[in-house]
C-alpha positions in Angstrom: 122.6 110.2 55.9 119.3 111.5 57.1 119.0 113.5 60.3 117.6 113.6 62.6 116.7 109.9 63.1 113.7 109.2 65.3 115.7 108.0 68.4 117.4 111.3 68.4 114.2 113.4 68.9 113.6 115.1 72.0 110.2 116.8 73.4 109.6 120.2 72.4 111.8 120.3 69.0 110.9 122.1 65.9 112.0 119.6 63.2 112.1 119.1 59.6 112.9 115.5 58.3 112.0 112.5 56.1 110.4 109.3 57.3 108.5 106.1 55.8 104.8 106.0 56.5 104.1 102.7 58.2 100.5 103.7 58.8 98.0 106.2 57.8 94.5 106.6 59.1 91.9 109.4 58.4 89.9 110.4 61.2 87.4 113.4 62.0 87.6 116.0 64.5 84.5 116.9 66.7 83.8 119.6 63.9 83.6 117.0 61.3 86.9 118.2 59.7 89.3 115.2 58.9 92.9 114.8 60.6 95.5 112.3 60.1 97.0 109.8 62.4 100.1 108.4 61.1 103.1 106.1 62.5 106.4 107.3 60.9 109.3 105.2 60.9 113.0 105.0 60.2 115.6 102.5 60.8 116.0 103.7 64.5 112.3 103.2 65.4 108.5 104.6 65.0 107.1 107.6 65.9 103.2 108.7 66.7 102.4 111.8 64.6 99.3 113.8 64.2 98.2 116.3 61.5 95.4 118.3 62.7 95.3 121.1 60.2 95.0 121.4 56.6 95.0 117.4 56.4 92.2 117.6 53.4 94.9 119.2 51.3 97.2 116.0 51.5 94.9 113.0 51.7 95.3 111.8 48.4 99.0 112.9 48.2 100.3 109.9 49.9 99.9 106.6 51.4 101.4 103.6 53.3 104.8 103.0 52.5 105.4 106.0 50.8 108.3 108.6 52.0 107.3 112.1 53.2 109.1 115.1 54.4 107.5 116.6 57.2 107.9 119.8 59.3 106.5 120.2 62.7 107.1 120.0 66.6 107.4 117.3 69.0 105.7 117.0 72.5 104.8 114.8 75.3 101.4 113.2 75.1 100.5 110.6 77.7 104.1 109.8 78.7 105.2 109.1 75.0 106.6 111.4 72.3 104.3 112.5 69.8 104.9 114.4 66.5 102.5 117.5 65.3 102.7 117.6 61.5 102.4 121.2 60.1 103.5 120.6 56.5 104.0 117.5 54.6 105.0 116.6 51.1 106.0 113.4 49.3 109.6 112.4 48.4 110.6 110.0 45.3 112.6 107.0 46.1 115.2 108.3 43.8 116.1 110.7 46.4 116.1 108.1 49.3 118.8 105.9 51.0 116.9 102.8 51.8 119.7 102.1 54.6 118.1 104.9 56.5 114.9 103.3 56.7 115.3 99.5 56.8 116.7 98.1 60.2 119.5 95.5 59.3 121.3 93.0 61.4 124.4 94.4 63.0 126.3 90.9 61.9 127.5 90.7 58.2 125.0 88.6 56.3 127.5 86.8 54.1 129.4 85.8 57.4 126.3 84.3 58.8 125.6 82.3 55.6 129.1 80.9 55.8 128.4 79.9 59.5 125.0 78.2 58.3 126.9 76.3 55.8 129.4 75.2 58.5 126.5 73.7 60.4 125.2 71.9 57.5 128.8 70.4 56.5 128.9 69.1 60.0 126.0 66.8 59.6 126.5 63.0 59.1 123.3 62.0 57.7 123.6 62.1 54.1 120.0 62.5 53.2 119.3 65.5 55.5 122.6 67.1 54.4 121.8 66.6 50.8 118.5 68.2 51.4 119.9 71.3 52.8 122.7 71.5 50.3 120.1 71.3 47.6 117.8 73.9 48.9 120.5 76.4 49.5 122.3 75.7 46.0 119.5 77.7 44.6 121.2 81.3 44.5 117.9 83.0 44.7 117.1 81.1 47.9 120.5 81.6 49.5 120.1 85.3 48.7 116.8 85.6 50.3 117.8 83.6 53.3 120.6 86.0 54.1 118.2 88.8 53.9 114.9 88.1 54.9 113.4 89.1 58.5 112.0 86.3 60.7 108.7 88.1 61.3 106.9 91.2 60.3 106.8 92.7 63.7 107.2 89.9 66.8 110.7 89.1 66.5 114.1 89.5 64.6 112.1 91.8 62.2 115.0 93.2 60.4 116.9 92.5 57.3 118.8 89.4 58.1 116.8 88.7 61.0 115.8 85.1 59.7 119.4 83.9 59.3 120.3 85.5 63.0 117.3 83.8 64.3 118.3 80.4 62.8 122.0 80.6 63.8 121.1 81.5 67.5 118.7 78.1 67.5 121.7 76.3 65.8 123.7 77.2 69.0 120.9 76.3 71.4 120.5 72.8 69.4 124.1 71.9 70.2 123.8 72.2 73.9 120.3 70.7 74.2 120.9 67.8 71.7 124.2 66.8 73.8 122.1 67.3 77.0 119.4 64.9 75.8 120.9 61.8 74.6 117.8 60.5 72.8 117.8 63.4 70.6 118.9 62.9 66.9 121.1 66.0 66.4 120.9 66.1 62.5 117.1 65.9 62.6 116.8 68.6 64.9 119.3 70.9 63.0 117.5 70.2 60.1 114.0 71.5 61.6 115.8 74.3 62.9 117.3 75.4 59.4 114.1 74.9 57.7 111.3 75.4 60.0 110.8 79.1 58.8 112.4 78.9 55.3 109.0 79.6 53.7 109.3 83.4 55.0 111.6 84.0 52.4 108.4 84.1 50.0 105.8 84.8 52.7 107.4 88.4 53.5 108.1 91.3 51.2 110.9 93.6 52.6 112.0 96.2 49.9 110.7 99.2 52.1 109.0 97.8 55.2 108.1 94.6 56.2 105.0 93.2 55.2 103.1 90.0 53.9 102.9 89.4 50.1 100.4 87.7 48.1 101.8 84.2 48.9 102.0 85.1 52.5 98.5 86.1 53.0 97.2 83.1 50.7 99.4 80.2 51.8 101.6 81.2 54.8 105.1 80.0 55.5 104.4 76.6 56.7 102.9 75.8 53.5 105.4 77.6 51.5 108.2 75.7 53.3 107.0 72.3 53.1 106.4 72.8 49.2 110.0 73.9 48.9 111.2 70.9 51.0 109.0 68.3 49.3 110.3 69.8 45.8 113.8 69.2 46.6 113.3 65.6 48.2 111.6 64.9 44.7 115.1 65.5 43.3 116.6 62.9 45.7 114.8 59.6 44.8 116.5 57.8 47.4 115.5 59.9 50.3 113.7 57.5 52.7 110.1 58.0 52.9 109.7 57.9 56.9 112.5 60.6 57.1 110.7 62.8 54.7 107.7 62.4 57.1 109.7 63.4 60.1 111.1 66.4 58.4 107.4 67.6 57.1 106.1 67.1 60.8 108.8 69.4 62.1 107.8 72.0 59.7 103.8 71.4 60.4 104.5 71.3 64.1 106.9 74.1 65.1 104.3 76.5 66.5 103.5 74.0 68.9 99.7 74.3 69.5 96.9 74.3 67.1 95.6 77.8 68.0 99.0 79.3 67.3 99.1 78.0 63.8 100.4 74.5 63.7 98.3 72.1 61.9 99.8 69.2 64.1 101.2 69.0 67.6 104.9 68.1 68.2 104.7 64.4 68.1 108.4 63.3 68.7 111.3 64.7 70.8 112.9 66.7 68.3 109.7 68.2 67.0 109.1 69.4 70.7 112.5 70.5 71.3 112.5 72.7 68.1 109.3 73.9 69.2 110.6 74.8 72.6 113.7 76.4 71.4 112.0 78.5 68.7 109.5 80.0 71.3 112.2 80.6 73.9 114.4 82.5 71.1 111.5 84.3 69.9 110.2 85.3 73.2 113.6 86.4 74.6 114.4 88.8 71.6 110.6 90.0 71.7 111.4 91.1 75.3 114.8 92.7 74.7 113.2 94.7 71.5 110.2 95.7 73.7 112.8 97.2 76.4 114.8 98.8 74.0 112.3 100.5 71.8 109.6 101.0 74.4 108.4 104.7 74.0 107.4 105.5 77.7 109.7 108.3 78.6 109.1 107.6 82.6 108.4 104.8 84.7 109.9 101.1 85.0 107.3 99.3 83.0 106.8 99.1 79.1 103.6 99.5 77.5 101.5 96.5 77.2 102.6 93.9 74.4 100.0 92.1 72.9 102.4 89.5 71.6 103.9 88.8 75.1 100.4 89.6 76.6 102.0 91.7 79.5 104.0 94.8 80.4 107.9 94.1 81.0 110.0 95.5 83.5 112.8 97.8 82.5 115.2 96.0 85.0 118.3 98.3 84.5 116.0 101.3 85.2 114.4 99.5 88.3 117.9 98.8 89.6 119.3 102.1 89.0 120.3 104.2 92.0 117.2 106.3 93.3 117.1 109.4 95.0 117.6 109.4 98.7 114.0 110.1 99.5 113.2 106.9 97.8 115.1 105.0 100.6 113.5 106.9 103.4 112.1 104.3 105.9 108.6 104.6 106.4 107.6 106.0 109.6 105.6 103.8 111.8 102.1 104.9 112.3 101.3 106.3 115.7 98.9 104.0 118.0 95.5 104.4 117.0 93.4 106.3 119.7 90.4 104.3 121.1 87.1 105.7 120.4 85.2 107.3 123.1 82.2 105.0 124.3 79.0 106.7 123.1 76.6 104.7 125.2 76.8 102.7 128.8 76.4 99.3 126.5 79.2 100.4 124.4 81.5 101.0 127.4 80.5 97.7 129.0 81.4 95.8 126.0 84.8 97.8 125.5 85.7 96.9 128.9 84.9 93.5 128.5 87.1 93.1 125.4 90.0 95.5 126.9 90.1 95.5 130.7 92.2 98.7 130.3 89.2 100.7 128.8 87.2 102.0 131.7 84.8 103.6 129.5 85.3 107.1 131.4 
């Protein structure tokens, strides 16, 4: 097990540790010399790093997604922990335990897959049940679905994040489909289970999470629709209109055209799928932002481009404060009225305030 992890670091420490390079950028000092701006990661978080000196010696020695052993010191910069790299060298993957660098779900992924299968087994529509059984009968699909992240960075971005997100939606679907009697629970459940199935091919997650070639070229909506239609072709009795409803669920689940949905949700189950998906992803994004925020002081997180806001750290905000913070604010002394500088001003003040004599 590696040590230290990023979340164990404190200011003003000299450390030597192995990290994964999530971002590498070559910049120039005012003197024209190069320096390196890096984002280093492990399974506990991210660390901003700079290599100010001797950067030219290692510029070509490593790149994005490489493992590096670094020596250096931590300090505070703009209310955040930053690491100054003094020495750096690459580390071969054979010396690495990938479990130290990839964040994984805290839940057992095989157990989650059995829970998913139970949701499918409880469905009553034989066509939709057959569609889901057929897709997950492929061992490669079942394995990838257990392990894939739900996103690159926005929400549930860890190994097993996709199935964890889907199971959260399954729980929400049970409550909401019971509350709204016009909802077909099997159609909604099918959309929930399959809305992001294309992410198993969109994302690569061997070292870090990134978009693969299919993800860049097609995206998970198109990949998912292809997977679904391929399976439906194996079920010749699958109703055409039911197929169109399932495909529409996938096409519209982002909710708005500007968010990547080719179609807007056009029937109740499609709208509910979008709303539940959006709610679950936003709630997880808020939780993760608060938990991993790198601001060392203050009640607010850094600005999130995803959420388009900073988020209040509620527990810190509500924590007991020093007595001085509770002291009542003293009432200001009555403001002294200015002396008149002219007879006209004195007369005006007297008209407005009879107590003012102008003397």
